[in-house]
Steps between C-alpha positions, in 0.01 A plus 500: 500500500642461849381210709448519871459800725636841405805645669278737697281213618806302612642799686167555672491135611855517634422817694193329647718219633517240222879512481533179297342662194809723469664201328270571205657844456847353533422241232349765277799737521803281575625496139448876466692574821778253427553637148527855631735408784719298266537806277620699799723241666627313193534193724243224535565424868487867598182544296335209682595639840390854416174368352418330830575822687270690265206268561553523876510881482189505282316271743591716797393814312173379351301728729678793332377397153231755417382352173542826307747321270525142387656259748779428251591870494510514879705180507743644244571787738595248768714308248680816392566626852609160633735436208662842529549447872647154434745635245 
């Protein structure tokens, strides 16, 4: 069972102005994002840089997250697009 607030609850808090809670989402998904970006880039340093870009893009686009899919699915779309652009 997951501990702490749900992804939707965190997103709601961020959108209401509690920007520091976004770190919870980053902690929750940093391994997932890094693993995916490493598969694309095949280079650890590039994967780290692209991962940071992905979390910045996700933060800036949180208002566009509709909640019709899981946050991880939405985040994967950002990972995929960002990695393709990087390559």
